[in-house]
C-alpha positions as CSV (number, residue, x, y, z in Angstrom):
1,M,-24.1,-10.8,-21.9
2,T,-24.1,-7.4,-20.3
3,F,-22.1,-5.8,-17.4
4,H,-25.1,-6.3,-15.0
5,D,-25.6,-9.9,-16.1
6,T,-21.9,-10.9,-15.5
7,L,-21.1,-9.1,-12.2
8,G,-24.2,-7.4,-10.8
9,T,-25.9,-4.1,-10.6
10,P,-24.0,-0.9,-9.9
11,A,-25.5,-0.9,-6.3
12,Q,-24.3,-4.5,-5.8
13,L,-20.8,-3.7,-7.1
14,A,-20.5,-0.8,-4.5
15,D,-21.5,-3.2,-1.6
16,P,-18.5,-4.7,0.2
17,D,-20.7,-7.7,1.2
18,Y,-21.8,-8.6,-2.3
19,T,-20.2,-11.7,-3.8
20,P,-19.9,-11.8,-7.7
21,P,-20.1,-15.1,-9.4
22,L,-17.0,-17.3,-8.5
23,A,-15.9,-17.5,-12.1
24,R,-15.6,-13.6,-12.1
25,A,-14.5,-13.2,-8.5
26,V,-11.4,-15.4,-8.8
27,P,-9.8,-13.7,-11.7
28,L,-10.5,-10.3,-10.2
29,G,-8.9,-11.5,-7.0
30,I,-5.8,-12.7,-8.9
31,Q,-5.7,-9.4,-10.6
32,H,-5.3,-7.8,-7.2
33,V,-2.4,-10.2,-6.4
34,L,-0.6,-9.4,-9.7
35,A,-0.9,-5.7,-8.9
36,M,1.0,-6.0,-5.7
37,F,3.1,-9.2,-6.2
38,V,6.5,-7.7,-7.0
39,S,6.1,-4.8,-4.4
40,N,5.2,-7.4,-1.8
41,V,8.3,-9.5,-2.1
42,T,10.8,-6.7,-3.0
43,P,11.3,-5.5,0.6
44,A,12.4,-8.9,1.7
45,I,15.0,-9.0,-1.2
46,I,16.2,-5.5,-0.3
47,V,16.6,-6.3,3.5
48,A,18.3,-9.6,2.8
49,G,20.7,-7.9,0.3
50,A,21.5,-5.1,2.9
51,A,22.2,-7.8,5.5
52,G,24.4,-9.8,3.1
53,F,22.4,-13.0,2.5
54,G,20.9,-12.2,-0.8
55,F,20.9,-14.1,-4.1
56,G,24.3,-15.7,-4.8
57,S,25.3,-15.9,-1.1
58,P,25.4,-18.9,1.1
59,G,22.3,-17.7,3.0
60,V,20.1,-17.5,-0.1
61,G,17.8,-20.2,1.5
62,D,16.9,-17.6,4.2
63,L,16.0,-15.2,1.5
64,V,13.8,-17.7,-0.3
65,Y,12.1,-18.3,3.1
66,M,11.5,-14.6,3.6
67,I,9.9,-14.3,0.1
68,Q,7.6,-17.2,0.9
69,M,6.6,-15.7,4.2
70,S,6.0,-12.4,2.5
71,M,3.3,-14.0,0.3
72,L,1.9,-16.2,3.0
73,F,1.4,-13.5,5.6
74,A,0.2,-10.9,3.1
75,G,-2.6,-13.3,2.4
76,I,-3.3,-14.0,6.1
77,A,-3.2,-10.3,7.0
78,T,-5.6,-9.6,4.0
79,L,-8.0,-12.1,5.5
80,F,-7.8,-10.2,8.8
81,Q,-9.1,-7.2,6.8
82,T,-11.7,-8.8,4.5
83,I,-13.2,-11.4,6.9
84,G,-12.0,-10.1,10.2
85,F,-12.9,-11.2,13.8
86,G,-14.2,-9.2,16.7
87,P,-12.9,-5.6,16.3
88,V,-10.1,-6.7,13.9
89,G,-10.7,-5.9,10.3
90,A,-12.4,-3.3,8.2
91,R,-14.5,-5.8,6.3
92,L,-13.5,-4.0,3.1
93,P,-11.5,-5.0,0.0
94,I,-8.2,-4.0,1.6
95,V,-5.1,-5.8,0.3
96,Q,-2.3,-6.1,2.8
97,G,1.3,-6.5,1.8
98,T,4.9,-6.0,2.9
99,S,5.5,-2.3,3.6
100,F,8.1,-0.3,1.8
101,A,7.6,2.5,4.5
102,F,9.6,0.5,7.1
103,L,12.7,0.0,4.8
104,P,14.5,3.1,6.1
105,I,14.3,1.7,9.6
106,M,15.1,-1.9,8.7
107,I,18.2,-1.4,6.4
108,P,20.4,0.4,9.0
109,L,19.4,-2.2,11.6
110,V,20.8,-5.1,9.5
111,A,23.3,-3.5,7.1
112,G,26.3,-5.9,6.6
113,Q,25.5,-7.9,9.7
114,G,24.3,-11.1,8.1
115,V,21.4,-13.3,9.2
116,E,22.3,-12.7,12.9
117,A,20.9,-9.2,12.7
118,M,17.4,-10.5,11.8
119,A,16.7,-11.4,15.4
120,A,16.6,-7.7,16.4
121,L,14.5,-7.0,13.3
122,T,12.0,-9.6,14.3
123,G,11.7,-8.1,17.8
124,G,11.1,-4.7,16.4
125,V,8.4,-6.0,13.9
126,V,6.5,-8.0,16.6
127,I,6.6,-5.2,19.3
128,G,6.1,-2.4,16.8
129,G,3.2,-4.4,15.3
130,L,1.4,-4.7,18.7
131,F,1.9,-1.0,19.2
132,H,0.5,-0.3,15.8
133,A,-2.6,-2.5,16.6
134,S,-3.2,-0.6,19.8
135,L,-3.7,2.5,17.8
136,G,-6.9,0.9,16.6
137,T,-8.4,1.8,20.1
138,I,-7.9,5.5,19.6
139,I,-7.8,6.1,15.9
140,G,-11.5,6.7,15.8
141,K,-11.3,9.2,18.6
142,I,-8.5,11.2,16.9
143,R,-10.2,11.0,13.5
144,F,-11.3,14.7,14.0
145,A,-7.6,15.5,13.4
146,L,-7.6,13.6,10.1
147,P,-10.2,15.4,7.9
148,P,-10.2,15.1,4.1
149,L,-7.7,17.8,3.9
150,V,-5.2,15.6,5.8
151,T,-6.1,12.1,4.5
152,G,-6.4,13.4,0.9
153,L,-3.0,15.0,1.2
154,V,-1.5,11.7,2.6
155,V,-3.1,9.6,-0.2
156,T,-1.9,12.1,-2.8
157,M,1.6,12.1,-1.3
158,I,1.6,8.3,-1.4
159,G,0.6,8.3,-5.1
160,L,3.2,10.9,-6.0
161,A,5.9,8.8,-4.3
162,L,4.7,5.7,-6.2
163,V,4.5,7.1,-9.7
164,R,8.3,7.2,-9.8
165,V,8.4,3.5,-8.9
166,G,6.0,2.8,-11.8
167,I,8.3,4.5,-14.3
168,Q,11.3,2.7,-12.8
169,Y,9.5,-0.7,-13.2
170,A,8.6,0.1,-16.8
171,A,12.2,1.1,-17.7
172,G,13.7,-2.1,-16.3
173,G,13.6,-1.8,-12.5
174,V,16.1,-0.3,-9.9
175,P,18.8,-3.0,-10.5
176,A,19.0,-1.9,-14.1
177,I,19.6,1.7,-13.4
178,G,22.9,2.8,-14.7
179,T,23.1,0.1,-17.4
180,P,22.4,0.3,-21.1
181,E,19.3,-1.8,-20.7
182,Y,17.6,0.7,-18.4
183,G,14.9,2.6,-20.4
184,S,15.6,0.6,-23.6
185,L,13.1,0.5,-26.4
186,Q,12.4,-3.2,-25.6
187,N,11.5,-2.4,-22.0
188,W,9.3,0.4,-22.9
189,T,7.6,-1.6,-25.7
190,V,6.6,-4.3,-23.3
191,A,5.3,-1.8,-20.7
192,L,3.4,0.2,-23.4
193,V,1.7,-3.0,-24.6
194,V,0.3,-3.5,-21.1
195,L,-0.7,0.1,-20.8
196,L,-2.4,0.4,-24.2
197,V,-4.2,-3.0,-23.9
198,T,-5.4,-2.0,-20.4
199,L,-6.8,1.3,-21.5
200,G,-8.3,-0.1,-24.7
201,L,-10.2,-2.8,-22.9
202,K,-11.2,-0.5,-20.0
203,F,-12.9,2.1,-22.3
204,F,-13.8,0.2,-25.4
205,T,-15.2,-3.0,-24.0
206,H,-17.9,-3.9,-21.5
207,G,-18.5,-6.5,-18.8
208,M,-15.7,-8.8,-17.6
209,M,-13.3,-7.6,-20.3
210,S,-13.5,-4.1,-19.0
211,I,-13.4,-5.0,-15.3
212,A,-10.4,-7.3,-15.7
213,S,-8.6,-5.0,-18.2
214,V,-5.4,-4.7,-16.0
215,L,-5.1,-8.5,-15.7
216,I,-5.6,-9.0,-19.4
217,G,-3.1,-6.2,-20.1
218,L,-0.5,-7.9,-17.9
219,I,-1.1,-11.2,-19.7
220,A,-0.7,-9.5,-23.1
221,G,2.6,-7.9,-21.9
222,Y,3.8,-11.2,-20.5
223,I,3.2,-12.9,-23.9
224,V,5.2,-10.2,-25.7
225,A,8.0,-10.4,-23.1
226,W,8.1,-14.1,-23.6
227,A,8.4,-13.7,-27.3
228,L,11.2,-11.3,-26.8
229,G,13.1,-13.7,-24.6
230,M,12.6,-11.8,-21.4
231,V,11.0,-14.6,-19.4
232,D,13.2,-17.1,-17.5
233,F,11.6,-20.3,-16.1
234,A,14.7,-21.6,-14.4
235,S,13.5,-20.5,-10.9
236,V,10.3,-22.6,-11.4
237,G,12.4,-25.8,-11.8
238,R,14.5,-25.1,-8.7
239,A,11.5,-24.2,-6.4
240,A,10.2,-26.8,-3.9
241,W,6.6,-28.0,-3.9
242,F,5.8,-27.2,-0.3
243,T,7.1,-25.2,2.7
244,L,5.8,-24.4,6.2
245,P,6.3,-21.3,8.3
246,D,8.8,-21.6,11.1
247,P,8.1,-19.7,14.3
248,F,10.9,-17.3,15.2
249,H,13.0,-18.5,12.3
250,F,15.6,-15.8,12.9
251,G,15.3,-15.8,16.7
252,F,14.0,-12.9,18.8
253,E,15.9,-9.9,20.3
254,F,14.8,-6.8,22.0
255,N,16.5,-3.8,20.4
256,L,15.4,-0.4,21.7
257,A,16.3,1.5,18.4
258,A,14.3,-1.1,16.4
259,V,11.3,-0.9,18.7
260,I,11.2,2.9,18.6
261,G,11.7,3.0,14.9
262,F,9.0,0.5,14.1
263,A,6.6,2.2,16.6
264,L,7.1,5.6,14.9
265,M,6.6,4.2,11.4
266,G,3.6,2.3,12.7
267,F,1.9,5.6,13.5
268,I,2.6,6.8,10.0
269,S,1.4,3.5,8.5
270,A,-1.8,4.0,10.5
271,I,-2.3,7.4,9.0
272,E,-1.7,5.9,5.5
273,T,-4.3,3.2,6.3
274,V,-6.8,5.9,7.2
275,G,-6.1,7.4,3.8
276,D,-6.3,4.0,2.0
277,V,-9.6,3.1,3.7
278,S,-11.0,6.5,2.9
279,G,-9.8,6.1,-0.7
280,I,-11.4,2.7,-1.1
281,T,-14.8,3.8,0.2
282,K,-14.7,7.0,-1.7
283,G,-13.5,5.5,-5.0
284,G,-15.5,2.3,-4.8
285,A,-18.7,3.3,-3.1
286,G,-18.8,7.1,-3.2
287,R,-19.0,7.5,0.6
288,E,-16.8,8.3,3.6
289,A,-15.3,5.5,5.7
290,T,-16.9,4.8,9.1
291,D,-15.0,5.0,12.4
292,K,-15.6,1.3,12.8
293,E,-14.0,0.6,9.5
294,I,-11.0,2.8,10.2
295,S,-10.5,1.2,13.7
296,G,-10.8,-2.3,12.3
297,A,-8.4,-1.7,9.5
298,T,-5.8,-0.3,12.0
299,F,-6.2,-3.3,14.3
300,A,-5.7,-5.7,11.3
301,D,-2.7,-3.6,10.1
302,G,-0.8,-4.0,13.4
303,L,-1.9,-7.5,14.2
304,G,-0.9,-8.7,10.7
305,S,2.5,-7.2,11.2
306,A,3.0,-8.8,14.6
307,V,2.0,-12.2,13.4
308,A,4.1,-11.9,10.3
309,G,7.1,-10.9,12.5
310,V,6.7,-14.1,14.6
311,F,7.4,-16.2,11.5
312,G,10.3,-14.1,10.2
313,A,8.3,-11.9,7.8
314,L,8.4,-8.1,7.6
315,P,5.7,-5.5,8.6
316,N,2.4,-5.5,6.6
317,T,0.3,-2.5,5.6
318,S,-2.6,-1.7,3.3
319,F,-1.4,-1.5,-0.3
320,S,-2.2,1.8,-2.0
321,Q,-1.9,0.4,-5.5
322,N,-4.9,-1.8,-4.9
323,V,-6.8,1.3,-3.8
324,G,-6.2,2.5,-7.3
325,L,-7.3,-0.8,-8.8
326,I,-10.6,-0.6,-6.9
327,A,-11.2,2.9,-8.1
328,M,-10.5,1.7,-11.6
329,T,-12.6,-1.4,-11.7
330,G,-15.5,-0.1,-9.5
331,V,-15.7,-3.5,-7.8
332,M,-16.0,-3.0,-4.0
333,S,-16.6,-6.6,-3.0
334,R,-14.4,-7.7,-0.1
335,H,-14.9,-11.3,-1.2
336,V,-13.1,-10.7,-4.4
337,V,-10.0,-9.7,-2.4
338,T,-10.6,-12.7,-0.2
339,C,-10.1,-14.9,-3.3
340,G,-6.8,-13.0,-3.9
341,A,-5.8,-13.6,-0.3
342,I,-6.3,-17.3,-0.5
343,F,-4.2,-17.3,-3.7
344,L,-1.4,-15.5,-1.9
345,I,-1.5,-18.1,0.9
346,V,-1.3,-20.9,-1.6
347,C,1.7,-19.1,-3.2
348,G,3.3,-18.9,0.2
349,L,2.9,-22.6,0.9
350,V,3.7,-23.8,-2.6
351,P,6.9,-22.1,-3.8
352,K,6.5,-23.3,-7.4
353,I,3.4,-21.1,-7.8
354,G,5.2,-18.1,-6.4
355,A,8.2,-18.9,-8.6
356,A,6.0,-19.0,-11.7
357,I,4.5,-15.6,-10.9
358,S,7.9,-14.2,-10.2
359,T,8.8,-14.9,-13.9
360,V,6.7,-12.0,-14.9
361,P,9.2,-9.4,-16.0
362,I,9.3,-6.1,-14.0
363,E,8.6,-4.2,-17.2
364,V,5.3,-5.9,-17.6
365,L,4.3,-5.0,-14.1
366,G,5.5,-1.4,-14.8
367,G,3.0,-1.0,-17.6
368,G,0.1,-1.9,-15.2
369,V,1.2,0.0,-12.1
370,I,1.7,3.2,-14.0
371,V,-2.1,3.3,-14.4
372,M,-2.8,2.2,-10.8
373,F,-0.3,4.5,-9.1
374,G,-1.8,7.4,-11.1
375,M,-5.2,6.3,-9.8
376,V,-3.9,6.6,-6.3
377,V,-3.1,10.3,-6.9
378,A,-6.5,10.7,-8.5
379,A,-8.2,9.1,-5.5
380,G,-6.3,11.6,-3.2
381,I,-7.4,14.5,-5.4
382,S,-11.0,13.1,-5.3
383,M,-10.9,13.2,-1.5
384,L,-9.5,16.7,-1.6
385,S,-12.5,17.8,-3.6
386,D,-14.6,17.6,-0.4
387,V,-12.4,20.3,1.2
388,D,-13.7,23.9,1.5
389,W,-10.8,25.6,-0.3
390,N,-10.7,28.8,1.7
391,R,-7.5,30.6,2.3
392,R,-6.7,28.8,5.5
393,N,-7.0,25.3,3.9
394,M,-5.0,26.4,0.9
395,V,-2.2,27.6,3.1
396,I,-2.2,24.3,5.1
397,F,-2.1,22.2,1.9
398,A,0.5,24.4,0.3
399,V,3.0,24.3,3.2
400,A,2.5,20.6,4.0
401,L,2.9,19.6,0.3
402,S,5.9,21.9,-0.3
403,V,7.8,20.6,2.7
404,G,6.9,17.0,2.3
405,L,7.5,16.7,-1.5
406,G,10.5,19.1,-1.3
407,L,12.3,16.9,1.3
408,Q,11.5,13.8,-0.7
409,L,13.0,15.4,-3.8
410,E,16.0,16.9,-2.0
411,P,17.1,14.6,0.9
412,G,20.4,16.3,1.2
413,A,18.7,19.3,2.8
414,V,18.5,17.5,6.2
415,Q,22.0,15.8,6.0
416,H,22.9,17.2,9.4
417,L,20.1,15.4,11.2
418,P,20.7,12.1,13.0
419,R,20.3,9.1,10.6
420,T,16.8,8.3,12.0
421,G,15.7,11.9,11.6
422,Q,16.9,11.9,8.0
423,V,15.0,8.8,7.3
424,L,11.8,10.0,8.8
425,M,12.0,13.5,7.2
426,T,13.0,12.5,3.7
427,S,10.1,10.0,3.5
428,G,8.1,13.1,2.7
429,L,5.0,11.4,4.1
430,L,5.8,12.0,7.8
431,P,6.5,15.7,7.6
432,A,3.6,16.4,5.3
433,A,1.2,14.5,7.5
434,L,2.4,16.1,10.8
435,I,2.4,19.6,9.3
436,A,-1.1,19.2,7.9
437,I,-2.4,17.8,11.2
438,L,-0.8,20.4,13.4
439,L,-1.8,23.4,11.2
440,N,-5.3,22.1,10.9
441,L,-5.6,21.9,14.7
442,L,-3.8,25.3,15.5
443,L,-5.0,27.7,12.8
444,P,-8.4,29.2,13.3
445,D,-11.2,28.2,11.0
446,P,-12.8,31.3,9.5
447,V,-16.1,29.6,9.2
448,T,-16.2,28.7,12.9
449,A,-15.0,32.2,13.8
450,D,-17.7,33.8,11.7
451,Q,-20.4,31.6,13.3
452,T,-19.1,32.5,16.8
453,E,-19.2,36.2,16.0
454,E,-22.8,35.8,14.7
455,V,-23.9,34.1,17.9
456,S,-22.1,36.7,20.1
457,G,-23.6,39.5,18.1
458,G,-27.1,38.0,18.3
459,L,-26.8,37.6,22.0
460,S,-25.5,41.1,22.5
461,G,-28.3,42.5,20.4
462,H,-30.9,40.6,22.4
463,R,-29.5,42.0,25.7
464,T,-29.6,45.5,24.3
465,E,-33.2,45.2,23.2
466,S,-34.2,43.8,26.6
């Protein structure tokens, strides 16, 4: 059976509205879930740990609840994107998940204050999410300020920030840093099994084997990890069979610092979403995203965060690693991602399913995300290929990349700024995006200037002849 027989023609695969056969769409959708699963639940674990109710504490039940809500509302927010309603949703294969970008805002808000601090966090998530959604009304109008030079830079910066995470996952994860287990031969063996199986299937097989290469690679790595004794099923036995979301589980409190912080990061998240949507349409369909798709994606981003906040979950955003997966598989169908969203919702309502997936060792996921995070960088570079690389654009890119990446690598350079300023600057993404946007608007475009001179010269010559 050929590639065309199993999934469709190349034109169909590039069509967001095309639905592959269910037997193919479901595993491809689950592949999207596996690509983002650990990243989706990790922010909840980090925030709970910072507040002081993480694993091993009396408040561990609240952490388990946050993990479940992370899965449930990632699935619901993804449906906002893939199915949509009214102006909400890009109707593209966009996977939503809990955002790492907001962690620098959330951690100081809750640090050491216990579950009680979550009420202020909830208020910030809900109000900030509504502000984020309101950007959907203007994002199309300001898109002129976000040409491929800017969005390509943003996507590239996102990828460059993520590749470090991929290596950390493969070496054993952040908790293992500083221990003898970090970077051990066993960890790298498992990660390399995933990587090699993925590449082998992608380039030396055809049809479903090639398309689902990441999923099969993860399964192969999981089997090896199980054989090495790295898989622990204890959490599955402890998990409940069913749970329901609880409105304002942590209460609701208006905190000005939280609201301002979430609103500022919402703007950055919106820029990231513009880049992700552009990366999806460019990598999956070879075209630019439309204003309607950009606007709908922004509405869904913000609304998904606000709804998640009501039920005690954290802000959602489009997941860049899934952009890389779409570029890698070439499957643009939004209905494939809808299948993944439904699976996420089931995971959120049935903790045992989520617990079973959480048994996948982080080293296994590391082998898969190394490829996908690298594909995010490649997608950004592909977007930058549309840029006219004259001296002006080269200077804009050079300055924005140098400052953004430099601050990310050397955060101590801004230690005298207030804490919020440090957080925003050392993200790298914010300063790079703002510098690129401002310089693109302020520096004269030589092409436009030459055209103006030609018109002026022509008019002058015409008057002289007259």
